[in-house]
PDB file with one MODEL, atoms N, CA, C and O in Angstrom:
MODEL        1
ATOM      1  N   MET A   1       0.848  -1.185   0.000  1.00  0.00           N
ATOM      2  CA  MET A   1       0.000   0.000   0.000  1.00  0.00           C
ATOM      3  C   MET A   1       0.892   1.246   0.000  1.00  0.00           C
ATOM      4  O   MET A   1       1.825   1.329   0.799  1.00  0.00           O
ATOM      5  N   PRO A   2       0.618   2.229  -0.895  1.00  0.00           N
ATOM      6  CA  PRO A   2       1.450   3.430  -0.944  1.00  0.00           C
ATOM      7  C   PRO A   2       1.281   4.273   0.312  1.00  0.00           C
ATOM      8  O   PRO A   2       0.229   4.269   0.953  1.00  0.00           O
ATOM      9  N   ARG A   3       2.337   4.991   0.643  1.00  0.00           N
ATOM     10  CA  ARG A   3       2.282   5.873   1.814  1.00  0.00           C
ATOM     11  C   ARG A   3       1.325   7.024   1.533  1.00  0.00           C
ATOM     12  O   ARG A   3       1.248   7.532   0.414  1.00  0.00           O
ATOM     13  N   GLU A   4       0.614   7.414   2.550  1.00  0.00           N
ATOM     14  CA  GLU A   4      -0.350   8.500   2.391  1.00  0.00           C
ATOM     15  C   GLU A   4       0.369   9.788   2.008  1.00  0.00           C
ATOM     16  O   GLU A   4       1.394  10.134   2.594  1.00  0.00           O
ATOM     17  N   GLY A   5      -0.176  10.496   1.019  1.00  0.00           N
ATOM     18  CA  GLY A   5       0.386  11.763   0.598  1.00  0.00           C
ATOM     19  C   GLY A   5       1.416  11.650  -0.499  1.00  0.00           C
ATOM     20  O   GLY A   5       1.813  12.673  -1.057  1.00  0.00           O
ATOM     21  N   LEU A   6       1.878  10.439  -0.842  1.00  0.00           N
ATOM     22  CA  LEU A   6       2.824  10.261  -1.941  1.00  0.00           C
ATOM     23  C   LEU A   6       2.055   9.929  -3.208  1.00  0.00           C
ATOM     24  O   LEU A   6       1.115   9.134  -3.189  1.00  0.00           O
ATOM     25  N   MET A   7       2.465  10.548  -4.309  1.00  0.00           N
ATOM     26  CA  MET A   7       1.776  10.330  -5.575  1.00  0.00           C
ATOM     27  C   MET A   7       2.764   9.954  -6.666  1.00  0.00           C
ATOM     28  O   MET A   7       3.914  10.393  -6.663  1.00  0.00           O
ATOM     29  N   THR A   8       2.301   9.142  -7.587  1.00  0.00           N
ATOM     30  CA  THR A   8       3.047   8.856  -8.809  1.00  0.00           C
ATOM     31  C   THR A   8       2.823  10.020  -9.776  1.00  0.00           C
ATOM     32  O   THR A   8       2.044  10.930  -9.491  1.00  0.00           O
ATOM     33  N   ALA A   9       3.508   9.985 -10.916  1.00  0.00           N
ATOM     34  CA  ALA A   9       3.293  11.016 -11.933  1.00  0.00           C
ATOM     35  C   ALA A   9       1.849  10.985 -12.431  1.00  0.00           C
ATOM     36  O   ALA A   9       1.246  12.033 -12.663  1.00  0.00           O
ATOM     37  N   ALA A  10       1.301   9.787 -12.594  1.00  0.00           N
ATOM     38  CA  ALA A  10      -0.090   9.671 -13.052  1.00  0.00           C
ATOM     39  C   ALA A  10      -1.059  10.254 -12.026  1.00  0.00           C
ATOM     40  O   ALA A  10      -2.009  10.948 -12.389  1.00  0.00           O
ATOM     41  N   ALA A  11      -0.819   9.972 -10.751  1.00  0.00           N
ATOM     42  CA  ALA A  11      -1.687  10.509  -9.697  1.00  0.00           C
ATOM     43  C   ALA A  11      -1.547  12.028  -9.605  1.00  0.00           C
ATOM     44  O   ALA A  11      -2.538  12.732  -9.411  1.00  0.00           O
ATOM     45  N   ALA A  12      -0.323  12.534  -9.743  1.00  0.00           N
ATOM     46  CA  ALA A  12      -0.104  13.984  -9.712  1.00  0.00           C
ATOM     47  C   ALA A  12      -0.802  14.648 -10.897  1.00  0.00           C
ATOM     48  O   ALA A  12      -1.370  15.731 -10.759  1.00  0.00           O
ATOM     49  N   ALA A  13      -0.759  14.001 -12.055  1.00  0.00           N
ATOM     50  CA  ALA A  13      -1.437  14.539 -13.235  1.00  0.00           C
ATOM     51  C   ALA A  13      -2.944  14.617 -13.008  1.00  0.00           C
ATOM     52  O   ALA A  13      -3.577  15.617 -13.347  1.00  0.00           O
ATOM     53  N   ARG A  14      -3.512  13.565 -12.436  1.00  0.00           N
ATOM     54  CA  ARG A  14      -4.953  13.592 -12.125  1.00  0.00           C
ATOM     55  C   ARG A  14      -5.253  14.693 -11.112  1.00  0.00           C
ATOM     56  O   ARG A  14      -6.233  15.423 -11.258  1.00  0.00           O
ATOM     57  N   TYR A  15      -4.416  14.813 -10.092  1.00  0.00           N
ATOM     58  CA  TYR A  15      -4.613  15.801  -9.035  1.00  0.00           C
ATOM     59  C   TYR A  15      -4.568  17.226  -9.595  1.00  0.00           C
ATOM     60  O   TYR A  15      -5.322  18.096  -9.160  1.00  0.00           O
ATOM     61  N   LEU A  16      -3.676  17.454 -10.564  1.00  0.00           N
ATOM     62  CA  LEU A  16      -3.506  18.788 -11.139  1.00  0.00           C
ATOM     63  C   LEU A  16      -4.297  18.986 -12.435  1.00  0.00           C
ATOM     64  O   LEU A  16      -4.221  20.046 -13.056  1.00  0.00           O
ATOM     65  N   SER A  17      -5.052  17.966 -12.839  1.00  0.00           N
ATOM     66  CA  SER A  17      -5.866  18.026 -14.065  1.00  0.00           C
ATOM     67  C   SER A  17      -5.023  18.363 -15.293  1.00  0.00           C
ATOM     68  O   SER A  17      -5.350  19.268 -16.060  1.00  0.00           O
ATOM     69  N   CYS A  18      -3.940  17.623 -15.460  1.00  0.00           N
ATOM     70  CA  CYS A  18      -3.098  17.786 -16.637  1.00  0.00           C
ATOM     71  C   CYS A  18      -2.630  16.410 -17.088  1.00  0.00           C
ATOM     72  O   CYS A  18      -2.993  15.401 -16.483  1.00  0.00           O
ATOM     73  N   SER A  19      -1.840  16.363 -18.129  1.00  0.00           N
ATOM     74  CA  SER A  19      -1.372  15.079 -18.647  1.00  0.00           C
ATOM     75  C   SER A  19      -0.105  14.625 -17.921  1.00  0.00           C
ATOM     76  O   SER A  19       0.602  15.425 -17.309  1.00  0.00           O
ATOM     77  N   VAL A  20       0.159  13.334 -18.005  1.00  0.00           N
ATOM     78  CA  VAL A  20       1.380  12.782 -17.415  1.00  0.00           C
ATOM     79  C   VAL A  20       2.596  13.373 -18.116  1.00  0.00           C
ATOM     80  O   VAL A  20       3.615  13.628 -17.474  1.00  0.00           O
ATOM     81  N   SER A  21       2.503  13.594 -19.422  1.00  0.00           N
ATOM     82  CA  SER A  21       3.643  14.181 -20.137  1.00  0.00           C
ATOM     83  C   SER A  21       3.928  15.600 -19.650  1.00  0.00           C
ATOM     84  O   SER A  21       5.087  16.013 -19.615  1.00  0.00           O
ATOM     85  N   THR A  22       2.901  16.347 -19.276  1.00  0.00           N
ATOM     86  CA  THR A  22       3.116  17.680 -18.703  1.00  0.00           C
ATOM     87  C   THR A  22       3.847  17.571 -17.372  1.00  0.00           C
ATOM     88  O   THR A  22       4.762  18.347 -17.099  1.00  0.00           O
ATOM     89  N   ILE A  23       3.450  16.618 -16.550  1.00  0.00           N
ATOM     90  CA  ILE A  23       4.125  16.407 -15.266  1.00  0.00           C
ATOM     91  C   ILE A  23       5.586  16.047 -15.501  1.00  0.00           C
ATOM     92  O   ILE A  23       6.471  16.600 -14.849  1.00  0.00           O
ATOM     93  N   ARG A  24       5.847  15.130 -16.423  1.00  0.00           N
ATOM     94  CA  ARG A  24       7.230  14.722 -16.702  1.00  0.00           C
ATOM     95  C   ARG A  24       8.062  15.884 -17.222  1.00  0.00           C
ATOM     96  O   ARG A  24       9.227  16.031 -16.852  1.00  0.00           O
ATOM     97  N   ARG A  25       7.471  16.707 -18.075  1.00  0.00           N
ATOM     98  CA  ARG A  25       8.174  17.881 -18.600  1.00  0.00           C
ATOM     99  C   ARG A  25       8.509  18.845 -17.461  1.00  0.00           C
ATOM    100  O   ARG A  25       9.612  19.390 -17.411  1.00  0.00           O
ATOM    101  N   MET A  26       7.561  19.055 -16.550  1.00  0.00           N
ATOM    102  CA  MET A  26       7.792  19.945 -15.412  1.00  0.00           C
ATOM    103  C   MET A  26       8.878  19.388 -14.493  1.00  0.00           C
ATOM    104  O   MET A  26       9.681  20.150 -13.955  1.00  0.00           O
ATOM    105  N   VAL A  27       8.911  18.076 -14.311  1.00  0.00           N
ATOM    106  CA  VAL A  27       9.962  17.443 -13.506  1.00  0.00           C
ATOM    107  C   VAL A  27      11.314  17.689 -14.160  1.00  0.00           C
ATOM    108  O   VAL A  27      12.271  18.077 -13.490  1.00  0.00           O
ATOM    109  N   GLY A  28      11.395  17.464 -15.467  1.00  0.00           N
ATOM    110  CA  GLY A  28      12.648  17.649 -16.195  1.00  0.00           C
ATOM    111  C   GLY A  28      13.174  19.066 -16.121  1.00  0.00           C
ATOM    112  O   GLY A  28      14.386  19.284 -16.123  1.00  0.00           O
ATOM    113  N   ARG A  29      12.280  20.024 -16.055  1.00  0.00           N
ATOM    114  CA  ARG A  29      12.662  21.438 -15.974  1.00  0.00           C
ATOM    115  C   ARG A  29      12.834  21.920 -14.536  1.00  0.00           C
ATOM    116  O   ARG A  29      13.242  23.057 -14.301  1.00  0.00           O
ATOM    117  N   GLY A  30      12.525  21.059 -13.587  1.00  0.00           N
ATOM    118  CA  GLY A  30      12.622  21.450 -12.181  1.00  0.00           C
ATOM    119  C   GLY A  30      11.540  22.423 -11.763  1.00  0.00           C
ATOM    120  O   GLY A  30      11.742  23.210 -10.837  1.00  0.00           O
ATOM    121  N   GLU A  31      10.403  22.385 -12.423  1.00  0.00           N
ATOM    122  CA  GLU A  31       9.328  23.341 -12.166  1.00  0.00           C
ATOM    123  C   GLU A  31       8.351  22.900 -11.089  1.00  0.00           C
ATOM    124  O   GLU A  31       7.551  23.708 -10.617  1.00  0.00           O
ATOM    125  N   ILE A  32       8.400  21.642 -10.694  1.00  0.00           N
ATOM    126  CA  ILE A  32       7.432  21.119  -9.739  1.00  0.00           C
ATOM    127  C   ILE A  32       8.188  20.338  -8.664  1.00  0.00           C
ATOM    128  O   ILE A  32       9.135  19.619  -8.985  1.00  0.00           O
ATOM    129  N   PRO A  33       7.792  20.463  -7.401  1.00  0.00           N
ATOM    130  CA  PRO A  33       8.497  19.718  -6.346  1.00  0.00           C
ATOM    131  C   PRO A  33       8.289  18.214  -6.490  1.00  0.00           C
ATOM    132  O   PRO A  33       7.166  17.740  -6.667  1.00  0.00           O
ATOM    133  N   HIS A  34       9.387  17.477  -6.411  1.00  0.00           N
ATOM    134  CA  HIS A  34       9.353  16.024  -6.545  1.00  0.00           C
ATOM    135  C   HIS A  34      10.603  15.449  -5.896  1.00  0.00           C
ATOM    136  O   HIS A  34      11.511  16.188  -5.515  1.00  0.00           O
ATOM    137  N   PHE A  35      10.645  14.146  -5.774  1.00  0.00           N
ATOM    138  CA  PHE A  35      11.863  13.478  -5.321  1.00  0.00           C
ATOM    139  C   PHE A  35      11.953  12.135  -6.013  1.00  0.00           C
ATOM    140  O   PHE A  35      10.972  11.634  -6.562  1.00  0.00           O
ATOM    141  N   ARG A  36      13.131  11.565  -5.979  1.00  0.00           N
ATOM    142  CA  ARG A  36      13.368  10.295  -6.661  1.00  0.00           C
ATOM    143  C   ARG A  36      13.665   9.194  -5.659  1.00  0.00           C
ATOM    144  O   ARG A  36      14.385   9.388  -4.680  1.00  0.00           O
ATOM    145  N   LEU A  37      13.092   8.044  -5.933  1.00  0.00           N
ATOM    146  CA  LEU A  37      13.404   6.815  -5.212  1.00  0.00           C
ATOM    147  C   LEU A  37      14.043   5.899  -6.247  1.00  0.00           C
ATOM    148  O   LEU A  37      13.352   5.130  -6.914  1.00  0.00           O
ATOM    149  N   GLY A  38      15.353   5.984  -6.377  1.00  0.00           N
ATOM    150  CA  GLY A  38      16.017   5.277  -7.465  1.00  0.00           C
ATOM    151  C   GLY A  38      15.596   5.916  -8.772  1.00  0.00           C
ATOM    152  O   GLY A  38      15.828   7.105  -8.988  1.00  0.00           O
ATOM    153  N   LYS A  39      14.978   5.135  -9.645  1.00  0.00           N
ATOM    154  CA  LYS A  39      14.495   5.657 -10.926  1.00  0.00           C
ATOM    155  C   LYS A  39      13.071   6.197 -10.839  1.00  0.00           C
ATOM    156  O   LYS A  39      12.594   6.842 -11.772  1.00  0.00           O
ATOM    157  N   LEU A  40      12.399   5.940  -9.738  1.00  0.00           N
ATOM    158  CA  LEU A  40      11.006   6.353  -9.583  1.00  0.00           C
ATOM    159  C   LEU A  40      10.908   7.810  -9.150  1.00  0.00           C
ATOM    160  O   LEU A  40      11.689   8.271  -8.317  1.00  0.00           O
ATOM    161  N   VAL A  41       9.962   8.521  -9.709  1.00  0.00           N
ATOM    162  CA  VAL A  41       9.687   9.908  -9.324  1.00  0.00           C
ATOM    163  C   VAL A  41       8.401   9.910  -8.517  1.00  0.00           C
ATOM    164  O   VAL A  41       7.406   9.308  -8.919  1.00  0.00           O
ATOM    165  N   ARG A  42       8.425  10.583  -7.384  1.00  0.00           N
ATOM    166  CA  ARG A  42       7.247  10.671  -6.523  1.00  0.00           C
ATOM    167  C   ARG A  42       7.022  12.123  -6.123  1.00  0.00           C
ATOM    168  O   ARG A  42       7.929  12.954  -6.162  1.00  0.00           O
ATOM    169  N   PHE A  43       5.785  12.394  -5.738  1.00  0.00           N
ATOM    170  CA  PHE A  43       5.356  13.737  -5.368  1.00  0.00           C
ATOM    171  C   PHE A  43       4.659  13.667  -4.022  1.00  0.00           C
ATOM    172  O   PHE A  43       3.868  12.758  -3.772  1.00  0.00           O
ATOM    173  N   ARG A  44       4.953  14.632  -3.152  1.00  0.00           N
ATOM    174  CA  ARG A  44       4.248  14.731  -1.870  1.00  0.00           C
ATOM    175  C   ARG A  44       3.079  15.694  -2.060  1.00  0.00           C
ATOM    176  O   ARG A  44       3.255  16.827  -2.511  1.00  0.00           O
ATOM    177  N   ARG A  45       1.896  15.226  -1.712  1.00  0.00           N
ATOM    178  CA  ARG A  45       0.702  16.065  -1.871  1.00  0.00           C
ATOM    179  C   ARG A  45       0.863  17.398  -1.133  1.00  0.00           C
ATOM    180  O   ARG A  45       0.456  18.438  -1.649  1.00  0.00           O
ATOM    181  N   SER A  46       1.444  17.378   0.054  1.00  0.00           N
ATOM    182  CA  SER A  46       1.619  18.616   0.823  1.00  0.00           C
ATOM    183  C   SER A  46       2.535  19.600   0.089  1.00  0.00           C
ATOM    184  O   SER A  46       2.294  20.807   0.121  1.00  0.00           O
ATOM    185  N   GLU A  47       3.583  19.094  -0.573  1.00  0.00           N
ATOM    186  CA  GLU A  47       4.489  19.972  -1.322  1.00  0.00           C
ATOM    187  C   GLU A  47       3.814  20.522  -2.578  1.00  0.00           C
ATOM    188  O   GLU A  47       4.036  21.673  -2.953  1.00  0.00           O
ATOM    189  N   ILE A  48       2.998  19.702  -3.221  1.00  0.00           N
ATOM    190  CA  ILE A  48       2.259  20.162  -4.402  1.00  0.00           C
ATOM    191  C   ILE A  48       1.263  21.249  -3.996  1.00  0.00           C
ATOM    192  O   ILE A  48       1.135  22.262  -4.683  1.00  0.00           O
ATOM    193  N   ASP A  49       0.565  21.042  -2.890  1.00  0.00           N
ATOM    194  CA  ASP A  49      -0.388  22.050  -2.405  1.00  0.00           C
ATOM    195  C   ASP A  49       0.317  23.360  -2.078  1.00  0.00           C
ATOM    196  O   ASP A  49      -0.175  24.433  -2.432  1.00  0.00           O
ATOM    197  N   ALA A  50       1.467  23.284  -1.405  1.00  0.00           N
ATOM    198  CA  ALA A  50       2.228  24.491  -1.064  1.00  0.00           C
ATOM    199  C   ALA A  50       2.733  25.178  -2.330  1.00  0.00           C
ATOM    200  O   ALA A  50       2.695  26.404  -2.433  1.00  0.00           O
ATOM    201  N   TRP A  51       3.205  24.391  -3.288  1.00  0.00           N
ATOM    202  CA  TRP A  51       3.694  24.928  -4.558  1.00  0.00           C
ATOM    203  C   TRP A  51       2.564  25.642  -5.301  1.00  0.00           C
ATOM    204  O   TRP A  51       2.762  26.727  -5.847  1.00  0.00           O
ATOM    205  N   LEU A  52       1.389  25.033  -5.319  1.00  0.00           N
ATOM    206  CA  LEU A  52       0.240  25.671  -5.965  1.00  0.00           C
ATOM    207  C   LEU A  52      -0.104  26.996  -5.303  1.00  0.00           C
ATOM    208  O   LEU A  52      -0.345  27.995  -5.981  1.00  0.00           O
ATOM    209  N   ALA A  53      -0.127  26.999  -3.984  1.00  0.00           N
ATOM    210  CA  ALA A  53      -0.468  28.220  -3.249  1.00  0.00           C
ATOM    211  C   ALA A  53       0.548  29.324  -3.517  1.00  0.00           C
ATOM    212  O   ALA A  53       0.180  30.494  -3.629  1.00  0.00           O
ATOM    213  N   LEU A  54       1.809  28.964  -3.619  1.00  0.00           N
ATOM    214  CA  LEU A  54       2.878  29.944  -3.810  1.00  0.00           C
ATOM    215  C   LEU A  54       2.947  30.454  -5.248  1.00  0.00           C
ATOM    216  O   LEU A  54       3.113  31.653  -5.470  1.00  0.00           O
ATOM    217  N   HIS A  55       2.823  29.564  -6.214  1.00  0.00           N
ATOM    218  CA  HIS A  55       3.062  29.924  -7.606  1.00  0.00           C
ATOM    219  C   HIS A  55       1.830  30.304  -8.407  1.00  0.00           C
ATOM    220  O   HIS A  55       1.955  30.901  -9.476  1.00  0.00           O
ATOM    221  N   HIS A  56       0.669  29.979  -7.927  1.00  0.00           N
ATOM    222  CA  HIS A  56      -0.517  30.213  -8.744  1.00  0.00           C
ATOM    223  C   HIS A  56      -1.549  31.096  -8.053  1.00  0.00           C
ATOM    224  O   HIS A  56      -2.712  31.135  -8.453  1.00  0.00           O
ATOM    225  N   GLU A  57      -1.122  31.795  -7.027  1.00  0.00           N
ATOM    226  CA  GLU A  57      -2.042  32.647  -6.271  1.00  0.00           C
ATOM    227  C   GLU A  57      -2.531  33.822  -7.092  1.00  0.00           C
ATOM    228  O   GLU A  57      -3.709  34.172  -7.014  1.00  0.00           O
ATOM    229  N   GLY A  58      -1.655  34.450  -7.886  1.00  0.00           N
ATOM    230  CA  GLY A  58      -2.022  35.650  -8.626  1.00  0.00           C
ATOM    231  C   GLY A  58      -2.165  35.428 -10.111  1.00  0.00           C
ATOM    232  O   GLY A  58      -1.911  36.345 -10.892  1.00  0.00           O
ATOM    233  N   ASP A  59      -2.560  34.247 -10.527  1.00  0.00           N
ATOM    234  CA  ASP A  59      -2.695  33.963 -11.953  1.00  0.00           C
ATOM    235  C   ASP A  59      -3.727  34.880 -12.598  1.00  0.00           C
ATOM    236  O   ASP A  59      -4.713  35.275 -11.976  1.00  0.00           O
ATOM    237  N   ILE A  60      -3.474  35.201 -13.848  1.00  0.00           N
ATOM    238  CA  ILE A  60      -4.402  36.005 -14.634  1.00  0.00           C
ATOM    239  C   ILE A  60      -5.463  35.066 -15.202  1.00  0.00           C
ATOM    240  O   ILE A  60      -5.120  33.989 -15.688  1.00  0.00           O
ATOM    241  N   PRO A  61      -6.730  35.439 -15.154  1.00  0.00           N
ATOM    242  CA  PRO A  61      -7.774  34.581 -15.718  1.00  0.00           C
ATOM    243  C   PRO A  61      -7.498  34.267 -17.187  1.00  0.00           C
ATOM    244  O   PRO A  61      -6.929  35.093 -17.900  1.00  0.00           O
ATOM    245  N   ALA A  62      -7.894  33.092 -17.637  1.00  0.00           N
ATOM    246  CA  ALA A  62      -7.587  32.615 -18.983  1.00  0.00           C
ATOM    247  C   ALA A  62      -8.072  33.570 -20.067  1.00  0.00           C
ATOM    248  O   ALA A  62      -7.391  33.750 -21.077  1.00  0.00           O
ATOM    249  N   GLU A  63      -9.234  34.183 -19.876  1.00  0.00           N
ATOM    250  CA  GLU A  63      -9.751  35.058 -20.919  1.00  0.00           C
ATOM    251  C   GLU A  63      -8.869  36.284 -21.132  1.00  0.00           C
ATOM    252  O   GLU A  63      -8.974  36.938 -22.170  1.00  0.00           O
ATOM    253  N   GLN A  64      -7.999  36.612 -20.172  1.00  0.00           N
ATOM    254  CA  GLN A  64      -7.101  37.745 -20.318  1.00  0.00           C
ATOM    255  C   GLN A  64      -5.744  37.347 -20.882  1.00  0.00           C
ATOM    256  O   GLN A  64      -4.920  38.222 -21.150  1.00  0.00           O
ATOM    257  N   THR A  65      -5.489  36.074 -21.068  1.00  0.00           N
ATOM    258  CA  THR A  65      -4.182  35.638 -21.543  1.00  0.00           C
ATOM    259  C   THR A  65      -4.211  35.171 -22.989  1.00  0.00           C
ATOM    260  O   THR A  65      -3.174  34.773 -23.520  1.00  0.00           O
ATOM    261  N   ARG A  66      -5.363  35.208 -23.638  1.00  0.00           N
ATOM    262  CA  ARG A  66      -5.447  34.765 -25.025  1.00  0.00           C
ATOM    263  C   ARG A  66      -4.652  35.692 -25.932  1.00  0.00           C
ATOM    264  O   ARG A  66      -4.538  36.890 -25.672  1.00  0.00           O
ATOM    265  N   ASP A  67      -4.099  35.118 -27.005  1.00  0.00           N
ATOM    266  CA  ASP A  67      -3.413  35.929 -27.998  1.00  0.00           C
ATOM    267  C   ASP A  67      -4.432  36.786 -28.735  1.00  0.00           C
ATOM    268  O   ASP A  67      -5.565  36.367 -28.973  1.00  0.00           O
ATOM    269  N   VAL A  68      -4.015  37.970 -29.083  1.00  0.00           N
ATOM    270  CA  VAL A  68      -4.873  38.875 -29.831  1.00  0.00           C
ATOM    271  C   VAL A  68      -4.631  38.621 -31.311  1.00  0.00           C
ATOM    272  O   VAL A  68      -3.486  38.484 -31.741  1.00  0.00           O
ATOM    273  N   ALA A  69      -5.703  38.559 -32.089  1.00  0.00           N
ATOM    274  CA  ALA A  69      -5.569  38.345 -33.529  1.00  0.00           C
ATOM    275  C   ALA A  69      -4.848  39.536 -34.146  1.00  0.00           C
ATOM    276  O   ALA A  69      -5.057  40.674 -33.726  1.00  0.00           O
ATOM    277  N   PRO A  70      -4.003  39.282 -35.135  1.00  0.00           N
ATOM    278  CA  PRO A  70      -3.282  40.390 -35.763  1.00  0.00           C
ATOM    279  C   PRO A  70      -4.233  41.280 -36.553  1.00  0.00           C
ATOM    280  O   PRO A  70      -5.307  40.851 -36.974  1.00  0.00           O
ATOM    281  N   HIS A  71      -3.822  42.511 -36.742  1.00  0.00           N
ATOM    282  CA  HIS A  71      -4.572  43.452 -37.559  1.00  0.00           C
ATOM    283  C   HIS A  71      -4.558  42.927 -38.995  1.00  0.00           C
ATOM    284  O   HIS A  71      -3.563  42.332 -39.407  1.00  0.00           O
ATOM    285  N   PRO A  72      -5.634  43.128 -39.777  1.00  0.00           N
ATOM    286  CA  PRO A  72      -5.662  42.618 -41.156  1.00  0.00           C
ATOM    287  C   PRO A  72      -4.461  43.042 -41.995  1.00  0.00           C
ATOM    288  O   PRO A  72      -4.057  42.311 -42.899  1.00  0.00           O
ATOM    289  N   ASP A  73      -3.887  44.203 -41.713  1.00  0.00           N
ATOM    290  CA  ASP A  73      -2.710  44.650 -42.461  1.00  0.00           C
ATOM    291  C   ASP A  73      -1.484  43.792 -42.163  1.00  0.00           C
ATOM    292  O   ASP A  73      -0.486  43.882 -42.878  1.00  0.00           O
ATOM    293  N   GLN A  74      -1.540  42.964 -41.123  1.00  0.00           N
ATOM    294  CA  GLN A  74      -0.400  42.144 -40.734  1.00  0.00           C
ATOM    295  C   GLN A  74      -0.563  40.682 -41.143  1.00  0.00           C
ATOM    296  O   GLN A  74       0.274  39.855 -40.780  1.00  0.00           O
ATOM    297  N   LEU A  75      -1.610  40.340 -41.884  1.00  0.00           N
ATOM    298  CA  LEU A  75      -1.853  38.956 -42.274  1.00  0.00           C
ATOM    299  C   LEU A  75      -1.054  38.593 -43.517  1.00  0.00           C
ATOM    300  O   LEU A  75      -0.991  39.362 -44.476  1.00  0.00           O
ATOM    301  N   PHE A  76      -0.452  37.426 -43.487  1.00  0.00           N
ATOM    302  CA  PHE A  76       0.313  36.924 -44.618  1.00  0.00           C
ATOM    303  C   PHE A  76      -0.096  35.488 -44.883  1.00  0.00           C
ATOM    304  O   PHE A  76      -0.382  34.744 -43.945  1.00  0.00           O
ATOM    305  N   LEU A  77      -0.128  35.092 -46.135  1.00  0.00           N
ATOM    306  CA  LEU A  77      -0.434  33.717 -46.514  1.00  0.00           C
ATOM    307  C   LEU A  77       0.661  33.235 -47.442  1.00  0.00           C
ATOM    308  O   LEU A  77       0.799  33.727 -48.562  1.00  0.00           O
ATOM    309  N   PHE A  78       1.444  32.269 -46.973  1.00  0.00           N
ATOM    310  CA  PHE A  78       2.532  31.699 -47.762  1.00  0.00           C
ATOM    311  C   PHE A  78       3.440  32.781 -48.325  1.00  0.00           C
ATOM    312  O   PHE A  78       3.845  32.715 -49.486  1.00  0.00           O
ATOM    313  N   GLY A  79       3.758  33.768 -47.514  1.00  0.00           N
ATOM    314  CA  GLY A  79       4.696  34.800 -47.929  1.00  0.00           C
ATOM    315  C   GLY A  79       4.062  35.949 -48.686  1.00  0.00           C
ATOM    316  O   GLY A  79       4.733  36.946 -48.955  1.00  0.00           O
ATOM    317  N   ARG A  80       2.771  35.838 -49.044  1.00  0.00           N
ATOM    318  CA  ARG A  80       2.105  36.927 -49.752  1.00  0.00           C
ATOM    319  C   ARG A  80       1.265  37.723 -48.779  1.00  0.00           C
ATOM    320  O   ARG A  80       0.609  37.153 -47.908  1.00  0.00           O
ATOM    321  N   ASP A  81       1.281  38.995 -48.916  1.00  0.00           N
ATOM    322  CA  ASP A  81       0.484  39.877 -48.080  1.00  0.00           C
ATOM    323  C   ASP A  81      -0.964  39.764 -48.526  1.00  0.00           C
ATOM    324  O   ASP A  81      -1.285  40.085 -49.670  1.00  0.00           O
ATOM    325  N   ILE A  82      -1.848  39.309 -47.635  1.00  0.00           N
ATOM    326  CA  ILE A  82      -3.266  39.196 -47.994  1.00  0.00           C
ATOM    327  C   ILE A  82      -4.099  40.289 -47.340  1.00  0.00           C
ATOM    328  O   ILE A  82      -5.313  40.350 -47.537  1.00  0.00           O
ATOM    329  N   GLY A  83      -3.456  41.147 -46.568  1.00  0.00           N
ATOM    330  CA  GLY A  83      -4.186  42.212 -45.900  1.00  0.00           C
ATOM    331  C   GLY A  83      -4.219  43.491 -46.719  1.00  0.00           C
ATOM    332  O   GLY A  83      -5.055  44.361 -46.477  1.00  0.00           O
ATOM    333  N   ALA A  84      -3.324  43.612 -47.677  1.00  0.00           N
ATOM    334  CA  ALA A  84      -3.257  44.827 -48.476  1.00  0.00           C
ATOM    335  C   ALA A  84      -4.328  44.791 -49.564  1.00  0.00           C
ATOM    336  O   ALA A  84      -4.703  43.725 -50.054  1.00  0.00           O
ATOM    337  N   THR A  85      -4.801  45.954 -49.920  1.00  0.00           N
ATOM    338  CA  THR A  85      -5.802  46.034 -50.983  1.00  0.00           C
ATOM    339  C   THR A  85      -5.094  46.104 -52.322  1.00  0.00           C
ATOM    340  O   THR A  85      -3.996  46.649 -52.429  1.00  0.00           O
ATOM    341  N   ALA A  86      -5.729  45.551 -53.337  1.00  0.00           N
ATOM    342  CA  ALA A  86      -5.102  45.498 -54.664  1.00  0.00           C
ATOM    343  C   ALA A  86      -5.346  46.747 -55.442  1.00  0.00           C
ATOM    344  O   ALA A  86      -4.887  46.866 -56.579  1.00  0.00           O
TER     345      ALA A  86
ENDMDL
END
């Protein structure tokens, strides 16, 4: 039986509502608290909760982070300017 509060990458992904590949990428970049047991990577729920509280407290709502569409004068298709009038 696993120790209480320890999570695998799959469990951490479910807990954070993301993919396992995202968790692995974050581990590789050192972006998320984790530790290794030999080749195994594990996560402490308490450390993940603290990390979330510290790093995601002031996040900007998603609707404010979307890319803005370029002005029609800035549109290009295969190297041709399609925003200019003929």
